[in-house]
Backbone of each chain as nested JSON, in Angstrom:
{
  "chains": [
    {"id": "A", "residues": [
      {"number": 1, "name": "MET", "atoms": {"N": [78.216, -2.264, 69.232], "CA": [76.986, -1.781, 69.879], "C": [77.309, -1.327, 71.298]}},
      {"number": 2, "name": "MET", "atoms": {"N": [76.947, -0.083, 71.612], "CA": [77.155, 0.419, 72.974], "C": [76.25, -0.344, 73.934]}},
      {"number": 3, "name": "PRO", "atoms": {"N": [76.812, -0.884, 75.027], "CA": [75.924, -1.556, 75.988], "C": [74.979, -0.544, 76.634]}},
      {"number": 4, "name": "ILE", "atoms": {"N": [73.91, -1.057, 77.212], "CA": [72.945, -0.175, 77.878], "C": [73.593, 0.4, 79.141]}},
      {"number": 5, "name": "ALA", "atoms": {"N": [73.561, 1.717, 79.266], "CA": [74.168, 2.382, 80.426], "C": [73.098, 2.556, 81.501]}},
      {"number": 6, "name": "TRP", "atoms": {"N": [72.9, 1.514, 82.259], "CA": [71.832, 1.536, 83.264], "C": [72.117, 2.551, 84.357]}},
      {"number": 7, "name": "LYS", "atoms": {"N": [71.141, 3.363, 84.676], "CA": [71.218, 4.244, 85.839], "C": [70.723, 3.458, 87.052]}},
      {"number": 8, "name": "LYS", "atoms": {"N": [71.096, 3.944, 88.234], "CA": [70.629, 3.261, 89.44], "C": [69.787, 4.157, 90.337]}},
      {"number": 9, "name": "ASP", "atoms": {"N": [69.921, 5.465, 90.16], "CA": [69.188, 6.388, 91.031], "C": [67.947, 6.906, 90.296]}},
      {"number": 10, "name": "ILE", "atoms": {"N": [66.789, 6.68, 90.892], "CA": [65.528, 6.989, 90.21], "C": [65.408, 8.486, 89.93]}},
      {"number": 11, "name": "ASP", "atoms": {"N": [65.66, 9.301, 90.928], "CA": [65.432, 10.743, 90.74], "C": [66.432, 11.364, 89.762]}},
      {"number": 12, "name": "THR", "atoms": {"N": [67.669, 10.864, 89.772], "CA": [68.651, 11.339, 88.79], "C": [68.212, 10.97, 87.378]}},
      {"number": 13, "name": "ALA", "atoms": {"N": [67.695, 9.752, 87.236], "CA": [67.233, 9.309, 85.914], "C": [66.041, 10.147, 85.44]}},
      {"number": 14, "name": "ILE", "atoms": {"N": [65.15, 10.487, 86.356], "CA": [63.991, 11.316, 85.98], "C": [64.457, 12.691, 85.517]}},
      {"number": 15, "name": "GLU", "atoms": {"N": [65.43, 13.253, 86.221], "CA": [65.951, 14.564, 85.81], "C": [66.533, 14.497, 84.396]}},
      {"number": 16, "name": "GLU", "atoms": {"N": [67.29, 13.427, 84.127], "CA": [67.881, 13.265, 82.795], "C": [66.791, 13.075, 81.741]}},
      {"number": 17, "name": "ALA", "atoms": {"N": [65.769, 12.301, 82.099], "CA": [64.661, 12.06, 81.152], "C": [63.954, 13.374, 80.809]}},
      {"number": 18, "name": "LYS", "atoms": {"N": [63.764, 14.226, 81.827], "CA": [63.124, 15.53, 81.588], "C": [63.976, 16.379, 80.651]}},
      {"number": 19, "name": "LEU", "atoms": {"N": [65.283, 16.398, 80.94], "CA": [66.189, 17.211, 80.116], "C": [66.208, 16.737, 78.665]}},
      {"number": 20, "name": "LYS", "atoms": {"N": [66.245, 15.43, 78.484], "CA": [66.365, 14.863, 77.127], "C": [65.011, 14.558, 76.499]}},
      {"number": 21, "name": "ARG", "atoms": {"N": [63.933, 14.815, 77.256], "CA": [62.57, 14.549, 76.784], "C": [62.427, 13.124, 76.278]}},
      {"number": 22, "name": "LYS", "atoms": {"N": [62.909, 12.208, 77.106], "CA": [62.817, 10.791, 76.753], "C": [61.969, 10.067, 77.79]}},
      {"number": 23, "name": "ALA", "atoms": {"N": [61.447, 8.928, 77.378], "CA": [60.737, 8.073, 78.321], "C": [61.745, 7.328, 79.19]}},
      {"number": 24, "name": "LEU", "atoms": {"N": [61.246, 6.819, 80.31], "CA": [62.082, 6.032, 81.219], "C": [61.746, 4.558, 81.06]}},
      {"number": 25, "name": "LEU", "atoms": {"N": [62.784, 3.734, 81.06], "CA": [62.596, 2.291, 81.11], "C": [63.113, 1.82, 82.457]}},
      {"number": 26, "name": "LEU", "atoms": {"N": [62.22, 1.347, 83.3], "CA": [62.605, 0.881, 84.629], "C": [62.591, -0.644, 84.631]}},
      {"number": 27, "name": "ASP", "atoms": {"N": [63.747, -1.219, 84.907], "CA": [63.889, -2.672, 84.916], "C": [64.085, -3.124, 86.362]}},
      {"number": 28, "name": "PHE", "atoms": {"N": [63.055, -3.759, 86.898], "CA": [63.112, -4.238, 88.283], "C": [63.583, -5.688, 88.251]}},
      {"number": 29, "name": "THR", "atoms": {"N": [64.674, -5.959, 88.96], "CA": [65.298, -7.268, 88.839], "C": [65.747, -7.805, 90.193]}},
      {"number": 30, "name": "ALA", "atoms": {"N": [65.884, -9.129, 90.234], "CA": [66.502, -9.792, 91.381], "C": [67.678, -10.634, 90.905]}},
      {"number": 31, "name": "ALA", "atoms": {"N": [68.016, -10.49, 89.62], "CA": [69.077, -11.32, 89.042], "C": [70.432, -10.915, 89.596]}},
      {"number": 32, "name": "PRO", "atoms": {"N": [71.324, -11.884, 89.802], "CA": [72.681, -11.528, 90.233], "C": [73.356, -10.651, 89.191]}},
      {"number": 33, "name": "SER", "atoms": {"N": [74.049, -9.612, 89.662], "CA": [74.693, -8.711, 88.695], "C": [76.113, -9.166, 88.413]}}
    ]},
    {"id": "B", "residues": [
      {"number": 1, "name": "VAL", "atoms": {"N": [67.266, -10.651, 77.813], "CA": [67.02, -10.102, 76.485], "C": [67.904, -8.887, 76.183]}},
      {"number": 2, "name": "TYR", "atoms": {"N": [68.424, -8.244, 77.231], "CA": [69.14, -6.983, 76.995], "C": [70.434, -7.125, 76.181]}},
      {"number": 3, "name": "PRO", "atoms": {"N": [71.118, -8.29, 76.258], "CA": [72.318, -8.383, 75.399], "C": [71.991, -8.406, 73.909]}},
      {"number": 4, "name": "ASP", "atoms": {"N": [70.751, -8.659, 73.549], "CA": [70.386, -8.702, 72.129], "C": [70.577, -7.316, 71.506]}},
      {"number": 5, "name": "ASP", "atoms": {"N": [71.248, -7.285, 70.365], "CA": [71.564, -6.002, 69.732], "C": [70.324, -5.184, 69.397]}},
      {"number": 6, "name": "ARG", "atoms": {"N": [69.237, -5.862, 69.002], "CA": [68.014, -5.122, 68.659], "C": [67.439, -4.428, 69.89]}},
      {"number": 7, "name": "VAL", "atoms": {"N": [67.485, -5.134, 71.017], "CA": [66.965, -4.551, 72.261], "C": [67.86, -3.415, 72.721]}},
      {"number": 8, "name": "THR", "atoms": {"N": [69.166, -3.664, 72.703], "CA": [70.121, -2.631, 73.129], "C": [69.947, -1.362, 72.296]}},
      {"number": 9, "name": "ALA", "atoms": {"N": [69.851, -1.53, 70.987], "CA": [69.721, -0.366, 70.108], "C": [68.425, 0.376, 70.391]}},
      {"number": 10, "name": "PHE", "atoms": {"N": [67.335, -0.355, 70.577], "CA": [66.043, 0.289, 70.811], "C": [66.041, 1.041, 72.147]}},
      {"number": 11, "name": "VAL", "atoms": {"N": [66.602, 0.403, 73.166], "CA": [66.639, 1.047, 74.495], "C": [67.516, 2.291, 74.438]}},
      {"number": 12, "name": "ASN", "atoms": {"N": [68.693, 2.166, 73.84], "CA": [69.599, 3.325, 73.782], "C": [68.995, 4.494, 73.004]}},
      {"number": 13, "name": "GLU", "atoms": {"N": [68.223, 4.183, 71.991], "CA": [67.653, 5.259, 71.168], "C": [66.471, 5.956, 71.846]}},
      {"number": 14, "name": "HIS", "atoms": {"N": [65.666, 5.185, 72.576], "CA": [64.37, 5.735, 72.986], "C": [64.206, 6.004, 74.481]}},
      {"number": 15, "name": "PHE", "atoms": {"N": [65.082, 5.448, 75.313], "CA": [64.818, 5.511, 76.755], "C": [66.009, 6.024, 77.553]}},
      {"number": 16, "name": "ILE", "atoms": {"N": [65.702, 6.532, 78.744], "CA": [66.687, 6.621, 79.814], "C": [66.5, 5.343, 80.627]}},
      {"number": 17, "name": "PRO", "atoms": {"N": [67.51, 4.46, 80.615], "CA": [67.332, 3.154, 81.255], "C": [67.722, 3.17, 82.734]}},
      {"number": 18, "name": "LEU", "atoms": {"N": [66.909, 2.531, 83.531], "CA": [67.094, 2.548, 84.987], "C": [66.919, 1.13, 85.494]}},
      {"number": 19, "name": "ARG", "atoms": {"N": [67.928, 0.6, 86.164], "CA": [67.816, -0.761, 86.713], "C": [67.718, -0.686, 88.226]}},
      {"number": 20, "name": "ILE", "atoms": {"N": [66.713, -1.34, 88.758], "CA": [66.472, -1.299, 90.194], "C": [66.543, -2.731, 90.72]}},
      {"number": 21, "name": "HIS", "atoms": {"N": [67.557, -2.982, 91.566], "CA": [67.76, -4.336, 92.084], "C": [67.108, -4.46, 93.457]}},
      {"number": 22, "name": "ILE", "atoms": {"N": [66.447, -5.582, 93.662], "CA": [65.684, -5.791, 94.897], "C": [66.557, -5.65, 96.146]}},
      {"number": 23, "name": "LYS", "atoms": {"N": [67.812, -6.104, 96.05], "CA": [68.669, -6.051, 97.244], "C": [69.263, -4.664, 97.455]}},
      {"number": 24, "name": "GLU", "atoms": {"N": [69.523, -3.959, 96.352], "CA": [70.152, -2.642, 96.459], "C": [69.145, -1.531, 96.712]}},
      {"number": 25, "name": "ASN", "atoms": {"N": [67.928, -1.705, 96.219], "CA": [66.975, -0.601, 96.256], "C": [65.534, -1.09, 96.468]}},
      {"number": 26, "name": "PRO", "atoms": {"N": [65.296, -1.714, 97.635], "CA": [63.922, -2.185, 97.893], "C": [62.925, -1.032, 97.956]}},
      {"number": 27, "name": "GLN", "atoms": {"N": [63.426, 0.178, 98.301], "CA": [62.527, 1.341, 98.325], "C": [61.992, 1.656, 96.932]}},
      {"number": 28, "name": "GLY", "atoms": {"N": [62.836, 1.395, 95.929], "CA": [62.398, 1.612, 94.545], "C": [61.249, 0.687, 94.183]}},
      {"number": 29, "name": "PHE", "atoms": {"N": [61.331, -0.557, 94.668], "CA": [60.224, -1.501, 94.433], "C": [58.944, -0.978, 95.081]}},
      {"number": 30, "name": "GLU", "atoms": {"N": [59.103, -0.487, 96.324], "CA": [57.93, 0.016, 97.047], "C": [57.354, 1.251, 96.36]}},
      {"number": 31, "name": "ARG", "atoms": {"N": [58.226, 2.117, 95.891], "CA": [57.79, 3.373, 95.26], "C": [56.887, 3.12, 94.062]}},
      {"number": 32, "name": "PHE", "atoms": {"N": [57.192, 2.053, 93.315], "CA": [56.394, 1.761, 92.116], "C": [55.452, 0.567, 92.317]}},
      {"number": 33, "name": "GLY", "atoms": {"N": [55.334, 0.09, 93.558], "CA": [54.411, -1.007, 93.826], "C": [54.763, -2.289, 93.098]}},
      {"number": 34, "name": "VAL", "atoms": {"N": [56.065, -2.548, 92.977], "CA": [56.503, -3.754, 92.269], "C": [56.661, -4.891, 93.269]}},
      {"number": 35, "name": "GLN", "atoms": {"N": [56.036, -6.049, 92.94], "CA": [56.051, -7.172, 93.874], "C": [56.621, -8.443, 93.263]}},
      {"number": 36, "name": "TRP", "atoms": {"N": [57.095, -8.35, 92.032], "CA": [57.607, -9.556, 91.371], "C": [58.688, -9.136, 90.381]}},
      {"number": 37, "name": "THR", "atoms": {"N": [59.621, -10.046, 90.137], "CA": [60.631, -9.755, 89.12], "C": [60.621, -10.858, 88.072]}},
      {"number": 38, "name": "PRO", "atoms": {"N": [61.023, -10.566, 86.83], "CA": [61.276, -9.198, 86.37], "C": [59.971, -8.436, 86.133]}},
      {"number": 39, "name": "THR", "atoms": {"N": [60.012, -7.157, 86.445], "CA": [58.944, -6.235, 86.066], "C": [59.583, -5.096, 85.277]}},
      {"number": 40, "name": "VAL", "atoms": {"N": [58.963, -4.724, 84.191], "CA": [59.426, -3.585, 83.395], "C": [58.336, -2.529, 83.399]}},
      {"number": 41, "name": "ILE", "atoms": {"N": [58.718, -1.319, 83.753], "CA": [57.785, -0.187, 83.724], "C": [58.296, 0.83, 82.715]}},
      {"number": 42, "name": "ILE", "atoms": {"N": [57.395, 1.311, 81.911], "CA": [57.723, 2.414, 81.0], "C": [56.99, 3.641, 81.527]}},
      {"number": 43, "name": "ALA", "atoms": {"N": [57.773, 4.666, 81.793], "CA": [57.224, 5.881, 82.395], "C": [57.544, 7.069, 81.501]}},
      {"number": 44, "name": "ASP", "atoms": {"N": [56.737, 8.109, 81.65], "CA": [57.052, 9.322, 80.893], "C": [58.22, 10.049, 81.558]}},
      {"number": 45, "name": "SER", "atoms": {"N": [58.623, 11.159, 80.976], "CA": [59.852, 11.805, 81.452], "C": [59.714, 12.382, 82.855]}},
      {"number": 46, "name": "SER", "atoms": {"N": [58.486, 12.49, 83.357], "CA": [58.321, 12.96, 84.741], "C": [58.298, 11.807, 85.726]}},
      {"number": 47, "name": "GLY", "atoms": {"N": [58.407, 10.583, 85.222], "CA": [58.43, 9.421, 86.102], "C": [57.067, 8.806, 86.331]}},
      {"number": 48, "name": "THR", "atoms": {"N": [56.052, 9.294, 85.647], "CA": [54.703, 8.729, 85.805], "C": [54.576, 7.468, 84.962]}},
      {"number": 49, "name": "GLU", "atoms": {"N": [54.209, 6.387, 85.621], "CA": [54.075, 5.102, 84.921], "C": [52.989, 5.17, 83.853]}},
      {"number": 50, "name": "ARG", "atoms": {"N": [53.31, 4.656, 82.66], "CA": [52.319, 4.577, 81.579], "C": [52.047, 3.167, 81.115]}},
      {"number": 51, "name": "TYR", "atoms": {"N": [52.973, 2.232, 81.433], "CA": [52.784, 0.852, 81.0], "C": [53.711, -0.033, 81.806]}},
      {"number": 52, "name": "ARG", "atoms": {"N": [53.259, -1.25, 82.104], "CA": [54.15, -2.215, 82.75], "C": [53.853, -3.624, 82.277]}},
      {"number": 53, "name": "PHE", "atoms": {"N": [54.875, -4.446, 82.295], "CA": [54.665, -5.865, 82.084], "C": [55.558, -6.647, 83.029]}},
      {"number": 54, "name": "GLU", "atoms": {"N": [55.045, -7.806, 83.419], "CA": [55.709, -8.622, 84.431], "C": [56.051, -9.989, 83.85]}},
      {"number": 55, "name": "GLY", "atoms": {"N": [57.18, -10.522, 84.263], "CA": [57.609, -11.836, 83.804], "C": [58.54, -11.733, 82.607]}},
      {"number": 56, "name": "TYR", "atoms": {"N": [59.33, -12.775, 82.438], "CA": [60.289, -12.829, 81.335], "C": [59.563, -12.891, 79.989]}},
      {"number": 57, "name": "LEU", "atoms": {"N": [60.118, -12.232, 79.008], "CA": [59.624, -12.34, 77.634], "C": [60.805, -12.517, 76.687]}},
      {"number": 58, "name": "PRO", "atoms": {"N": [60.656, -13.349, 75.662], "CA": [61.711, -13.437, 74.637], "C": [61.742, -12.155, 73.818]}},
      {"number": 59, "name": "VAL", "atoms": {"N": [62.829, -11.967, 73.093], "CA": [63.044, -10.72, 72.346], "C": [61.858, -10.392, 71.445]}},
      {"number": 60, "name": "GLU", "atoms": {"N": [61.307, -11.399, 70.78], "CA": [60.227, -11.155, 69.802], "C": [58.971, -10.607, 70.471]}},
      {"number": 61, "name": "GLU", "atoms": {"N": [58.816, -10.843, 71.767], "CA": [57.695, -10.256, 72.499], "C": [58.113, -9.0, 73.254]}},
      {"number": 62, "name": "PHE", "atoms": {"N": [59.375, -8.971, 73.651], "CA": [59.875, -7.855, 74.453], "C": [59.895, -6.553, 73.649]}},
      {"number": 63, "name": "LEU", "atoms": {"N": [60.406, -6.633, 72.427], "CA": [60.511, -5.422, 71.601], "C": [59.148, -4.774, 71.337]}},
      {"number": 64, "name": "PRO", "atoms": {"N": [58.145, -5.542, 70.898], "CA": [56.84, -4.885, 70.71], "C": [56.259, -4.314, 71.994]}},
      {"number": 65, "name": "GLN", "atoms": {"N": [56.554, -4.943, 73.123], "CA": [56.068, -4.39, 74.4], "C": [56.715, -3.031, 74.676]}},
      {"number": 66, "name": "LEU", "atoms": {"N": [58.005, -2.929, 74.386], "CA": [58.679, -1.642, 74.6], "C": [58.068, -0.557, 73.714]}},
      {"number": 67, "name": "GLU", "atoms": {"N": [57.852, -0.894, 72.448], "CA": [57.312, 0.121, 71.543], "C": [55.861, 0.44, 71.892]}},
      {"number": 68, "name": "PHE", "atoms": {"N": [55.115, -0.566, 72.317], "CA": [53.747, -0.31, 72.77], "C": [53.761, 0.682, 73.939]}},
      {"number": 69, "name": "GLY", "atoms": {"N": [54.72, 0.496, 74.835], "CA": [54.838, 1.42, 75.966], "C": [55.101, 2.844, 75.517]}},
      {"number": 70, "name": "LEU", "atoms": {"N": [55.906, 3.006, 74.477], "CA": [56.136, 4.357, 73.938], "C": [54.837, 4.934, 73.37]}},
      {"number": 71, "name": "GLY", "atoms": {"N": [54.028, 4.065, 72.783], "CA": [52.717, 4.515, 72.315], "C": [51.866, 5.018, 73.464]}},
      {"number": 72, "name": "LYS", "atoms": {"N": [51.914, 4.3, 74.572], "CA": [51.146, 4.723, 75.747], "C": [51.656, 6.061, 76.296]}},
      {"number": 73, "name": "VAL", "atoms": {"N": [52.969, 6.247, 76.259], "CA": [53.543, 7.519, 76.716], "C": [53.036, 8.657, 75.824]}},
      {"number": 74, "name": "ALA", "atoms": {"N": [53.066, 8.452, 74.506], "CA": [52.587, 9.488, 73.576], "C": [51.088, 9.73, 73.772]}},
      {"number": 75, "name": "PHE", "atoms": {"N": [50.322, 8.662, 73.954], "CA": [48.876, 8.779, 74.139], "C": [48.57, 9.62, 75.386]}},
      {"number": 76, "name": "ALA", "atoms": {"N": [49.324, 9.369, 76.451], "CA": [49.05, 10.067, 77.712], "C": [49.293, 11.566, 77.604]}},
      {"number": 77, "name": "ARG", "atoms": {"N": [50.15, 11.979, 76.692], "CA": [50.332, 13.431, 76.518], "C": [49.552, 13.951, 75.318]}},
      {"number": 78, "name": "SER", "atoms": {"N": [48.56, 13.188, 74.917], "CA": [47.639, 13.592, 73.839], "C": [48.344, 13.811, 72.509]}},
      {"number": 79, "name": "ALA", "atoms": {"N": [49.48, 13.149, 72.314], "CA": [50.183, 13.208, 71.027], "C": [49.596, 12.103, 70.144]}},
      {"number": 80, "name": "TRP", "atoms": {"N": [48.384, 12.365, 69.654], "CA": [47.589, 11.3, 69.02], "C": [48.254, 10.714, 67.785]}},
      {"number": 81, "name": "LYS", "atoms": {"N": [48.85, 11.585, 66.949], "CA": [49.458, 11.094, 65.713], "C": [50.645, 10.184, 66.033]}},
      {"number": 82, "name": "GLU", "atoms": {"N": [51.496, 10.642, 66.936], "CA": [52.654, 9.823, 67.317], "C": [52.194, 8.506, 67.947]}},
      {"number": 83, "name": "ALA", "atoms": {"N": [51.167, 8.599, 68.787], "CA": [50.654, 7.382, 69.429], "C": [50.14, 6.409, 68.374]}},
      {"number": 84, "name": "GLU", "atoms": {"N": [49.36, 6.928, 67.424], "CA": [48.827, 6.042, 66.392], "C": [49.971, 5.376, 65.616]}},
      {"number": 85, "name": "GLU", "atoms": {"N": [50.984, 6.175, 65.279], "CA": [52.104, 5.606, 64.513], "C": [52.814, 4.51, 65.3]}},
      {"number": 86, "name": "ARG", "atoms": {"N": [53.013, 4.735, 66.589], "CA": [53.665, 3.724, 67.425], "C": [52.828, 2.447, 67.473]}},
      {"number": 87, "name": "PHE", "atoms": {"N": [51.543, 2.62, 67.794], "CA": [50.675, 1.443, 67.945], "C": [50.558, 0.687, 66.622]}},
      {"number": 88, "name": "ARG", "atoms": {"N": [50.413, 1.439, 65.537], "CA": [50.25, 0.778, 64.238], "C": [51.545, 0.052, 63.839]}},
      {"number": 89, "name": "HIS", "atoms": {"N": [52.671, 0.658, 64.158], "CA": [53.953, 0.009, 63.85], "C": [54.083, -1.313, 64.612]}},
      {"number": 90, "name": "VAL", "atoms": {"N": [53.656, -1.309, 65.86], "CA": [53.685, -2.564, 66.636], "C": [52.808, -3.612, 65.967]}},
      {"number": 91, "name": "ALA", "atoms": {"N": [51.581, -3.218, 65.61], "CA": [50.632, -4.178, 65.036], "C": [51.118, -4.708, 63.688]}},
      {"number": 92, "name": "GLU", "atoms": {"N": [51.774, -3.849, 62.921], "CA": [52.19, -4.265, 61.574], "C": [53.546, -4.977, 61.562]}},
      {"number": 93, "name": "THR", "atoms": {"N": [54.427, -4.588, 62.474], "CA": [55.77, -5.18, 62.493], "C": [55.798, -6.499, 63.265]}},
      {"number": 94, "name": "TYR", "atoms": {"N": [54.95, -6.576, 64.282], "CA": [54.923, -7.781, 65.122], "C": [53.493, -8.336, 65.185]}},
      {"number": 95, "name": "PRO", "atoms": {"N": [52.926, -8.697, 64.035], "CA": [51.505, -9.071, 64.021], "C": [51.178, -10.323, 64.814]}},
      {"number": 96, "name": "LYS", "atoms": {"N": [52.194, -11.136, 65.094], "CA": [51.931, -12.364, 65.859], "C": [52.237, -12.202, 67.347]}},
      {"number": 97, "name": "SER", "atoms": {"N": [52.664, -11.026, 67.748], "CA": [52.976, -10.834, 69.161], "C": [51.69, -10.747, 69.968]}},
      {"number": 98, "name": "ASP", "atoms": {"N": [51.813, -11.003, 71.258], "CA": [50.628, -10.982, 72.121], "C": [50.041, -9.587, 72.278]}},
      {"number": 99, "name": "VAL", "atoms": {"N": [50.839, -8.575, 72.029], "CA": [50.353, -7.208, 72.225], "C": [49.787, -6.616, 70.924]}},
      {"number": 100, "name": "ALA", "atoms": {"N": [49.853, -7.355, 69.819], "CA": [49.475, -6.795, 68.512], "C": [48.002, -6.369, 68.468]}},
      {"number": 101, "name": "SER", "atoms": {"N": [47.111, -7.194, 68.991], "CA": [45.692, -6.844, 68.904], "C": [45.381, -5.614, 69.771]}},
      {"number": 102, "name": "GLU", "atoms": {"N": [46.019, -5.542, 70.925], "CA": [45.828, -4.361, 71.78], "C": [46.377, -3.11, 71.097]}},
      {"number": 103, "name": "ALA", "atoms": {"N": [47.511, -3.283, 70.412], "CA": [48.104, -2.151, 69.682], "C": [47.168, -1.672, 68.577]}},
      {"number": 104, "name": "LEU", "atoms": {"N": [46.555, -2.616, 67.883], "CA": [45.623, -2.233, 66.816], "C": [44.417, -1.473, 67.384]}},
      {"number": 105, "name": "TYR", "atoms": {"N": [43.937, -1.931, 68.529], "CA": [42.828, -1.258, 69.215], "C": [43.193, 0.198, 69.522]}},
      {"number": 106, "name": "TRP", "atoms": {"N": [44.354, 0.376, 70.134], "CA": [44.747, 1.727, 70.544], "C": [45.143, 2.606, 69.357]}},
      {"number": 107, "name": "ALA", "atoms": {"N": [45.602, 1.973, 68.261], "CA": [45.847, 2.747, 67.034], "C": [44.532, 3.35, 66.549]}},
      {"number": 108, "name": "GLY", "atoms": {"N": [43.482, 2.556, 66.606], "CA": [42.171, 3.064, 66.197], "C": [41.683, 4.179, 67.105]}},
      {"number": 109, "name": "VAL", "atoms": {"N": [41.875, 4.002, 68.393], "CA": [41.463, 5.05, 69.339], "C": [42.252, 6.334, 69.085]}},
      {"number": 110, "name": "SER", "atoms": {"N": [43.555, 6.166, 68.855], "CA": [44.399, 7.341, 68.605], "C": [43.978, 8.066, 67.334]}},
      {"number": 111, "name": "LYS", "atoms": {"N": [43.615, 7.314, 66.309], "CA": [43.146, 7.941, 65.073], "C": [41.83, 8.678, 65.319]}},
      {"number": 112, "name": "TYR", "atoms": {"N": [40.944, 8.056, 66.07], "CA": [39.671, 8.71, 66.393], "C": [39.917, 10.013, 67.173]}},
      {"number": 113, "name": "LYS", "atoms": {"N": [40.862, 9.955, 68.094], "CA": [41.161, 11.155, 68.886], "C": [41.664, 12.298, 68.0]}},
      {"number": 114, "name": "GLN", "atoms": {"N": [42.386, 11.954, 66.927], "CA": [42.878, 12.989, 65.998], "C": [41.744, 13.567, 65.182]}},
      {"number": 115, "name": "THR", "atoms": {"N": [40.858, 12.696, 64.721], "CA": [39.908, 13.069, 63.675], "C": [38.483, 13.26, 64.182]}},
      {"number": 116, "name": "LEU", "atoms": {"N": [38.178, 12.641, 65.314], "CA": [36.799, 12.573, 65.839], "C": [35.841, 11.94, 64.82]}},
      {"number": 117, "name": "ASP", "atoms": {"N": [36.414, 11.14, 63.946], "CA": [35.628, 10.442, 62.926], "C": [35.356, 9.019, 63.424]}},
      {"number": 118, "name": "PRO", "atoms": {"N": [34.098, 8.703, 63.71], "CA": [33.803, 7.377, 64.264], "C": [34.116, 6.226, 63.317]}},
      {"number": 119, "name": "SER", "atoms": {"N": [34.299, 6.529, 62.02], "CA": [34.645, 5.438, 61.108], "C": [36.013, 4.836, 61.459]}},
      {"number": 120, "name": "ALA", "atoms": {"N": [36.869, 5.635, 62.123], "CA": [38.165, 5.088, 62.551], "C": [37.959, 3.932, 63.521]}},
      {"number": 121, "name": "LEU", "atoms": {"N": [36.95, 4.056, 64.364], "CA": [36.671, 2.989, 65.329], "C": [36.013, 1.797, 64.643]}},
      {"number": 122, "name": "ALA", "atoms": {"N": [35.077, 2.079, 63.742], "CA": [34.404, 0.99, 63.03], "C": [35.406, 0.175, 62.204]}},
      {"number": 123, "name": "GLU", "atoms": {"N": [36.318, 0.883, 61.533], "CA": [37.337, 0.178, 60.724], "C": [38.248, -0.664, 61.621]}},
      {"number": 124, "name": "THR", "atoms": {"N": [38.542, -0.131, 62.792], "CA": [39.395, -0.875, 63.722], "C": [38.695, -2.144, 64.19]}},
      {"number": 125, "name": "ALA", "atoms": {"N": [37.422, -2.021, 64.5], "CA": [36.665, -3.202, 64.941], "C": [36.648, -4.268, 63.849]}},
      {"number": 126, "name": "THR", "atoms": {"N": [36.472, -3.838, 62.613], "CA": [36.453, -4.783, 61.493], "C": [37.818, -5.458, 61.334]}},
      {"number": 127, "name": "ALA", "atoms": {"N": [38.884, -4.646, 61.421], "CA": [40.237, -5.205, 61.276], "C": [40.54, -6.18, 62.398]}},
      {"number": 128, "name": "LEU", "atoms": {"N": [40.13, -5.839, 63.603], "CA": [40.376, -6.741, 64.73], "C": [39.626, -8.06, 64.543]}},
      {"number": 129, "name": "ARG", "atoms": {"N": [38.366, -7.979, 64.128], "CA": [37.588, -9.206, 63.95], "C": [38.218, -10.093, 62.871]}},
      {"number": 130, "name": "SER", "atoms": {"N": [38.761, -9.452, 61.846], "CA": [39.373, -10.202, 60.754], "C": [40.702, -10.844, 61.173]}},
      {"number": 131, "name": "ARG", "atoms": {"N": [41.532, -10.052, 61.88], "CA": [42.891, -10.535, 62.157], "C": [43.001, -11.297, 63.475]}},
      {"number": 132, "name": "TYR", "atoms": {"N": [42.212, -10.889, 64.462], "CA": [42.344, -11.476, 65.799], "C": [40.96, -11.82, 66.365]}},
      {"number": 133, "name": "PRO", "atoms": {"N": [40.283, -12.788, 65.753], "CA": [38.894, -13.065, 66.16], "C": [38.752, -13.501, 67.614]}},
      {"number": 134, "name": "ASP", "atoms": {"N": [39.825, -14.044, 68.197], "CA": [39.707, -14.559, 69.568], "C": [40.248, -13.593, 70.625]}},
      {"number": 135, "name": "SER", "atoms": {"N": [40.665, -12.426, 70.225], "CA": [41.277, -11.504, 71.182], "C": [40.216, -10.78, 72.011]}},
      {"number": 136, "name": "VAL", "atoms": {"N": [40.571, -10.534, 73.246], "CA": [39.68, -9.747, 74.111], "C": [39.506, -8.33, 73.557]}},
      {"number": 137, "name": "TRP", "atoms": {"N": [40.525, -7.845, 72.813], "CA": [40.45, -6.487, 72.255], "C": [39.441, -6.426, 71.116]}},
      {"number": 138, "name": "THR", "atoms": {"N": [39.233, -7.561, 70.447], "CA": [38.181, -7.638, 69.434], "C": [36.818, -7.538, 70.106]}},
      {"number": 139, "name": "LYS", "atoms": {"N": [36.695, -8.19, 71.247], "CA": [35.433, -8.085, 72.0], "C": [35.202, -6.643, 72.457]}},
      {"number": 140, "name": "LYS", "atoms": {"N": [36.256, -6.015, 72.939], "CA": [36.109, -4.636, 73.421], "C": [35.729, -3.683, 72.287]}},
      {"number": 141, "name": "ALA", "atoms": {"N": [36.235, -3.972, 71.085], "CA": [35.949, -3.102, 69.932], "C": [34.609, -3.421, 69.278]}},
      {"number": 142, "name": "SER", "atoms": {"N": [33.979, -4.504, 69.696], "CA": [32.765, -4.949, 68.996], "C": [31.653, -3.903, 69.06]}},
      {"number": 143, "name": "VAL", "atoms": {"N": [31.671, -3.073, 70.086], "CA": [30.618, -2.046, 70.193], "C": [30.783, -0.95, 69.13]}},
      {"number": 144, "name": "TRP", "atoms": {"N": [31.924, -0.923, 68.465], "CA": [32.172, 0.085, 67.433], "C": [31.679, -0.353, 66.06]}},
      {"number": 145, "name": "GLU", "atoms": {"N": [31.373, -1.638, 65.935], "CA": [31.015, -2.156, 64.61], "C": [29.702, -1.552, 64.134]}},
      {"number": 146, "name": "VAL", "atoms": {"N": [29.696, -1.212, 62.865], "CA": [28.472, -0.69, 62.261], "C": [27.617, -1.877, 61.824]}},
      {"number": 147, "name": "PRO", "atoms": {"N": [26.353, -1.945, 62.27], "CA": [25.521, -3.074, 61.887], "C": [25.329, -3.124, 60.359]}},
      {"number": 148, "name": "ALA", "atoms": {"N": [25.368, -4.337, 59.836], "CA": [25.142, -4.513, 58.402], "C": [23.7, -4.123, 58.065]}},
      {"number": 149, "name": "PRO", "atoms": {"N": [23.511, -3.483, 56.903], "CA": [22.136, -3.1, 56.541], "C": [21.256, -4.345, 56.372]}},
      {"number": 150, "name": "SER", "atoms": {"N": [20.023, -4.223, 56.831], "CA": [19.131, -5.405, 56.764], "C": [18.264, -5.339, 55.506]}}
    ]}
  ]
}
């Protein structure tokens, strides 16, 4: 299973979502990475 | 929940995933008005929020919430058939989840939006009363019920 490739930049992710016509999943966290 | 294969597969298939850490990107928290973690927001492709939930959820609750959010995204762009299918799938696949009754409510609304047939709402109210008598969504749908003939 491919791990989730989390993006970190909001505007870059929005551009990709527009191109791929996908919804965005925004995960707001304070957990140690 | 993200290491779970079911969650990973669902996220990879349906979303552009974005992780915003409080220490790395507090501006991101401010931009979306997030004040607690974990918070999950599902937004459409333009970045407009369509659904959010706050607090940890186990996989069995997390997955239906994600799919419910996709229903909200479809609903917001007036894709009534897709929205109904999403909401109904949530209600039927995860009938014991906390979001199931809300999903059934919105499935009925989505069907009504497609057909403009008020029986879609009446049937939804009946189904909600039968399956989820204590849900707030059953109360909200109660105005759709057709009175029994006297």
